Structures are given as C-alpha cells and as structure tokens.
C-alpha positions in Angstrom: 22.4 4.5 -11.9 22.6 7.1 -9.2 19.0 7.7 -8.1 17.4 10.0 -5.6 14.3 8.8 -4.0 11.5 10.7 -2.6 8.6 9.9 -0.1 6.1 11.5 1.5 3.9 9.4 3.6 0.3 9.7 4.9 1.3 11.2 8.0 2.1 14.6 6.3 5.3 15.0 8.3 8.0 15.4 6.0 9.6 14.7 2.5 11.9 11.8 3.0 15.0 11.7 0.4 17.5 8.9 0.0 20.2 8.4 -2.7 21.0 4.8 -4.1 23.5 3.7 -6.6 21.7 0.8 -8.2 20.6 -1.1 -11.6 16.9 -2.1 -9.8 18.6 -5.6 -9.1 21.2 -5.1 -6.9 22.5 -2.2 -4.4 26.0 -1.0 -5.2 26.0 1.9 -2.8 24.1 3.8 -0.2 24.3 7.4 -0.8 23.0 10.1 1.6 19.7 10.4 3.4 17.8 13.0 5.1 14.4 14.6 5.2 12.8 18.1 5.6 9.5 18.9 7.3 6.8 19.9 5.2 6.1 23.4 5.4 2.6 24.3 7.0 1.3 25.6 3.6 2.0 22.5 1.9 0.6 20.5 4.7 -2.7 22.2 4.9 -3.1 22.3 0.8 -2.5 18.3 0.9 -4.9 18.0 3.7 -7.4 20.1 1.9 -6.8 17.9 -1.0 -7.2 14.7 0.8 -10.8 16.1 2.6 -11.8 16.7 -1.3 -10.6 13.3 -2.3 -12.7 11.6 0.3 -15.9 13.3 -1.1 -15.0 12.4 -4.8 -17.6 10.6 -6.4 -16.5 8.2 -8.9 -16.7 9.5 -12.4 -17.0 12.8 -11.4 -14.4 15.5 -12.6 -11.3 15.7 -10.5 -11.2 18.1 -8.0 -9.5 21.5 -8.9 -7.6 21.5 -5.9 -5.6 18.4 -7.0 -3.6 20.4 -9.6 -2.6 22.8 -7.2 -1.8 20.4 -4.4 0.4 18.5 -7.5 2.3 21.8 -8.3 2.8 22.5 -4.2 4.3 18.9 -3.8 6.8 19.3 -6.6 7.8 22.8 -5.5 8.3 21.1 -2.0 10.4 18.1 -3.1 12.7 20.5 -5.0 13.4 22.9 -2.2 13.9 19.9 -0.2 16.2 18.4 -2.6 18.4 21.5 -3.1 19.0 21.9 0.7 19.7 18.2 1.2 22.0 17.9 -2.2 24.0 21.2 -1.2 24.5 19.9 2.4 25.9 16.5 1.1 28.1 18.3 -1.7 26.1 16.9 -4.7 24.2 18.6 -7.7 21.6 17.8 -9.8 24.3 16.7 -12.5 25.3 14.0 -10.1 21.8 12.6 -10.3 20.8 10.2 -13.1 17.3 9.5 -12.1 14.6 10.7 -9.5 11.8 8.6 -7.9 9.0 10.5 -6.8 6.0 9.0 -5.3 3.9 11.7 -4.5 1.4 12.4 -1.8 -1.6 10.2 -1.3 -4.6 11.6 -0.9 -7.1 8.4 -2.0 -6.4 4.9 -1.6 -9.6 2.6 -2.1 -8.8 -1.2 -2.6 -11.0 -2.8 -5.5 -14.4 -3.9 -4.1 -17.2 -6.3 -5.8 -15.3 -7.4 -8.6 -14.5 -3.5 -9.5 -11.2 -1.9 -9.9 -9.9 0.3 -6.8 -8.7 4.0 -6.9 -5.5 5.6 -6.0 -4.0 8.9 -6.2 -0.5 10.3 -5.5 -0.3 14.1 -6.0 3.2 15.3 -7.5 3.7 17.6 -10.7 6.6 15.3 -12.0 7.0 17.3 -15.4 7.6 20.4 -13.2 10.1 18.8 -11.0 12.1 17.5 -14.2 12.1 21.0 -15.6 13.2 22.4 -12.4 15.9 19.7 -11.8 17.0 18.8 -15.4 16.7 14.9 -14.3 14.3 12.4 -15.6 11.6 11.7 -12.9 9.8 8.2 -12.6 6.6 8.8 -11.0 2.7 7.2 -10.9 4.0 3.8 -9.5 0.7 2.4 -8.5 -1.9 3.3 -11.2 -1.0 0.4 -13.6 -1.4 -2.1 -10.9 -4.8 -0.7 -9.9 -5.7 -0.9 -13.5 -4.9 -4.6 -13.6 -6.9 -5.4 -10.8 -4.4 -5.0 -8.0 -4.5 -3.4 -4.8 -1.8 -0.8 -5.6 0.0 -1.4 -2.4 2.4 -2.3 -0.7 4.9 -1.5 -3.6 8.4 -1.5 -1.3 8.4 -5.7 -0.9 10.7 -5.9 -3.9 13.4 -3.2 -2.1 12.8 -5.2 1.2 13.8 -8.3 -0.4 17.0 -6.6 -2.3 17.9 -4.7 1.4 17.7 -7.9 3.5 19.9 -9.5 0.8 22.5 -6.7 0.9 22.7 -7.2 4.5 23.1 -11.0 4.3 20.0 -11.6 6.3 18.8 -15.1 6.3 14.8 -15.7 5.7 12.5 -16.4 7.0 12.0 -13.1 8.3 9.5 -9.9 7.9 10.0 -6.3 7.2 7.4 -4.1 8.9 7.0 -0.5 7.9 4.7 1.4 10.5 3.7 4.8 8.7 0.2 6.2 8.7 -0.8 2.5 7.6 1.5 -0.4 8.6 2.5 -2.9 5.9 4.4 -5.9 6.1 6.6 -7.9 3.8 7.2 -11.7 4.6 10.3 -13.0 2.9 9.8 -17.1 3.3 12.2 -19.6 3.6 12.3 -20.3 -0.1 13.1 -16.5 -0.6 9.6 -15.9 -2.1 7.8 -12.5 -0.9 4.2 -12.0 0.2 3.1 -8.7 1.6 0.1 -6.8 2.7 -1.0 -3.7 4.8 -1.7 -5.2 8.2 -3.7 -2.4 9.5 -3.5 1.2 11.1 0.2 2.3 11.8 0.6 5.8 13.3 -2.4 7.2 11.4 -5.4 6.8 13.8 -2.8 7.7 16.6 -2.1 10.8 15.0 -5.5 11.7 14.2 -6.8 11.1 17.9 -3.9 13.3 19.0 -4.5 16.0 16.7 -8.3 16.0 17.5 -7.7 16.1 21.0 -4.8 18.4 21.4 -2.8 20.8 20.0 0.1 18.3 19.3 0.5 16.4 15.7 1.5 13.0 17.3 2.1 11.0 20.5 5.7 12.1 20.8 7.8 9.3 22.8 4.6 7.4 23.6 3.9 9.4 26.3 0.2 9.6 26.4 -0.2 5.8 25.7 2.1 4.8 28.1 0.1 6.7 30.6 -3.1 5.3 29.7 -4.9 2.0 29.8 -5.9 -0.6 27.0 -9.7 -0.9 26.8 -10.1 -4.8 25.6 -13.6 -4.3 24.9 -12.7 -1.3 22.4 -9.8 -3.2 21.1 -12.0 -6.1 20.3 -14.4 -3.9 18.3 -11.8 -2.4 16.5 -10.4 -5.8 15.4 -14.0 -6.9 14.5 -13.6 -4.8 11.3 -14.2 -6.7 8.0 -10.8 -6.1 6.8 -9.1 -8.7 9.0 -11.1 -11.2 7.8 -10.2 -10.7 4.2 -7.3 -12.7 2.8 -4.0 -11.0 1.6 -2.9 -9.4 -0.5 -5.0 -6.5 0.9 -4.3 -2.6 1.2 -5.8 0.3 3.6 -6.4 3.9 3.2 -5.4 5.7 6.4 -9.0 6.9 6.8 -10.5 3.5 6.3 -10.9 3.1 10.3 -12.6 5.7 12.2 -12.1 7.0 15.5 -15.8 7.3 16.7 -15.2 3.9 18.7 -12.9 5.7 21.0 -15.3 8.5 21.6 -15.8 7.4 25.2 -12.1 7.1 26.1 -9.7 9.5 27.6 -7.0 10.7 25.2 -4.5 8.7 27.4 -6.6 5.3 27.1 -7.4 6.0 23.4 -3.8 6.4 22.9 -3.0 3.1 24.6 -5.8 1.1 23.0 -4.6 2.1 19.5 -1.0 1.2 20.2 -2.6 -2.2 21.1 -4.6 -1.9 17.9 -1.5 -1.5 15.5 0.5 -4.4 17.3 -2.3 -6.9 17.4 -3.1 -6.4 13.8 0.3 -7.0 13.2 0.2 -10.1 15.2 -3.2 -11.4 13.1 -1.3 -10.4 9.9 1.7 -12.8 11.1 -0.7 -15.7 11.6 -2.2 -15.2 7.9 1.5 -16.4 6.7 1.5 -20.2 7.7 5.0 -19.5 8.6 6.8 -17.7 11.6 9.4 -15.3 10.9 12.4 -15.5 12.9 12.5 -11.6 13.1 10.6 -8.8 12.3 12.3 -5.5 11.5 10.5 -2.8 12.0 11.0 0.6 10.0 9.1 3.7 9.5 8.1 6.3 12.3 6.2 4.2 14.0 9.6 2.6 15.4 10.2 5.7 17.3 7.1 5.1 19.7 8.6 3.2 22.4 5.2 1.8 23.3 4.7 0.5 19.7 7.6 -1.3 19.8 6.9 -2.6 23.4 3.5 -3.7 22.3 5.1 -5.6 19.3 7.6 -7.1 21.4 5.0 -8.4 23.7 2.6 -9.7 20.9 4.2 -11.3 18.4 6.1 -14.7 18.5 9.5 -13.8 17.3 12.4 -11.3 18.1 11.2 -7.7 17.0 14.2 -5.4 15.9 14.4 -1.7 15.0 15.8 -1.4 11.3 18.6 0.6 12.7 19.9 -2.4 14.6 21.0 -3.7 11.0 22.7 -0.6 9.8 19.7 0.1 7.9 18.4 3.9 7.9 15.0 3.0 9.5 13.6 6.6 8.5 14.5 6.4 5.0 13.6 2.9 3.9 10.6 4.1 1.8 12.7 6.8 0.3 15.2 4.2 -0.7 12.4 2.0 -2.1 11.4 4.5 -4.4 14.7 5.3 -5.9 15.2 1.3 -6.5 11.5 1.1 -8.1 12.4 4.1 -10.0 15.7 2.3 -11.5 13.2 -0.8 -12.1 10.9 1.1 -14.0 13.9 2.8 -16.2 14.9 -1.1 -16.8 11.5 -2.4 -17.3 11.4 -4.7 -14.4 8.2 -5.5 -12.4 7.7 -3.7 -9.4 4.3 -5.6 -8.4 3.8 -9.2 -7.8 0.6 -11.7 -7.1 1.4 -12.0 -3.7 2.3 -8.7 -3.0 -0.4 -6.6 -4.5 -2.7 -9.4 -6.0 -2.1 -8.6 -9.8 -2.4 -11.6 -11.9 1.3 -11.7 -12.8 4.4 -9.9 -12.2 4.1 -6.4 -13.9 6.0 -3.0 -14.5 4.6 0.0 -13.1 5.7 3.9 -13.4 6.3 6.2 -16.0 9.1 8.3 -16.8 9.0 12.2 -17.9 12.0 13.9 -19.1 13.1 17.6 -18.9 11.8 19.8 -21.6 
C-alpha cells in the first residue's frame, strides 16, 4: 500500500507528513516527506483543549471543546496534505490509506491497578470524506483499555527502519519530541521501549513562559547558561525514574516550579541536562549497552541536547540523518507503517513496549461515505 502518515506532536509546532510504500512488515519504498507549521488558530484551540483536558475529571462529560478541536485538526491535516501532495505531483487517488495520529491533549499512565487515559483529537471521518481515502486512527485506546501504557507506539517501526538500513543490534532509537522515548533493539532482535523523560516539552514551556519565543533556537539560551546540579538532582528525584519500564509520560507530568529561582539561561541549561541524564538512566535499565543511540525528532536540532547526550551516554550518539533517515519524519513514517499494520490486523503494541499482556492490534479505520 502507498500510505500517507500524519503526526502532530505535543510541541504543537507542525503537521508532519510522510509517504511509505509498505505492507506493514517490510518497507518497499520511501515516498516524499514534509511539514506545514500549525496555524495560530489551530494551535490556540489545541492548547485550549489541552488545558481543558488537564482539568477533566474521570467520569465527567467530555469537554465540548474536544469536538471543535478535532474538526480543526482534521481541516489542518487536509490543508497541509493538499499542498504537500501537489508539491510532490501526487493526488489523493495515489494514496491507498491515511494514518492519522491526532493531537494528544491528555495522556495519563495507568496507576494503582486502574487503566490510564489517553486522548488524541482529529476528526478521522471528516478527513476521510474530504480526501476520499480510508483513514486509520485511534491507535492508542485499545492498548490503554487492555491495561497498557498506550505509548510509545513507534518501536515496531523503529525495528523495521533499522532493518531496512541494515543496522546491526544492539542499538537504540531515541525520539526527542515534547517527551523523549527510546526503543532498544537487543542483540537478539527483540524490542523494548518506554518514555525516558522530558524531551523538548519542558524547555519549550520555560521559554514560552519567560520570553516571546516558542523554543530555544539553536540551543543558544542553554549554551549561555549553567547547569544547577542541586536543581537537576531534585528533578531526577521524581518517582517516575524509580518505576520499571515499560512506562509513559504526559508533557505536563513535570512542573516548571523547581526552576523558578533560576535565570532563563540557567533554567534552559539545567533542562537540557535533565533530558540527557534521564536518557542515561533509561539506558541503564536495559542491562545491555547499545552500540549506538540514533536520535530522531526535533530535539536533535538543539546542539546542546546532542552535546549533552554525547557527554553522558556510554556509546556513540548519532543524528538519524547520518544514516540516511529523515529525522524530522520518523514519527509520520511510523504512523503510516502502523496504519498499514492496522489494515492487515497486525500487532502494533507489545508487552515490552507498552506493558500490554500480549502483542495486540490497535487502531480503527473509517472509510469515506
């Protein structure tokens, strides 16, 4: 199938798009990839939906803004893809299937024996009607209902991508978005995965709270600041780091309050160290040191994050682009791949990636009216 995958991360930056030709097992061809920045209107409504979700009690009626935000998300995806396809001389008739992750506005891991909650907003039925193409969506709900973490879901694609590149295990693929997640591919080819800790999310929120910027461009703020070890150790004392994997995070699980006494520059430097040290601690949990950590996602564009990872990890750290991967498109590619697996009834989550009892399928497909 020729599948168009969409991903919108918790950084609320852009709609990422990528085309794969795949049967959900092997990858036969990589089509074009690209992005379109979110409009201010869509970003604002998704932020409003996120704040509503954070205040939403279990068992209460779903906030009304969810439906409005889902429609806005679908319209944004359609507009982004229209330009993307035209620029690459493709039409909707060239696409067999769409994989739409949707915008995560809430993610709560299971606690105390209860199931978690996860919400991704995007009106898949509206997107299917506008495009005339079936849409695979809602990839996380079944996993959560079965007692799983609902995240991360990209590991099975990371394995396929590494095999397509002929890379030898053991190795790790680290995606740094709002939250950072890692996939370990062991020497036996088995995968294990979990969220390591904050990615760009806390740093973005700090910059947005203290300045007019949305992120620390080129890591300049962090580069001019100093790491405060006492604050860093306080952040690392969070109970999450004592939990065994698999485990998952929401972008808002770590508050900014511990950084209140630091300058913006020192706060940025300390958060960069926090991201890298959390990855190091995660590597220690695996019991097998990877030969290489391949870094994808927006975080790899921050030179200070890449420098901190290289300093703290006991192995080679590389940018995904060094292997010919499209580092900005890995997650969009992953949801194209997961859409194909959904269409074929293949599992997308596994005991060592999301803590589900057994490998299980996920996602639903809605067809055009």
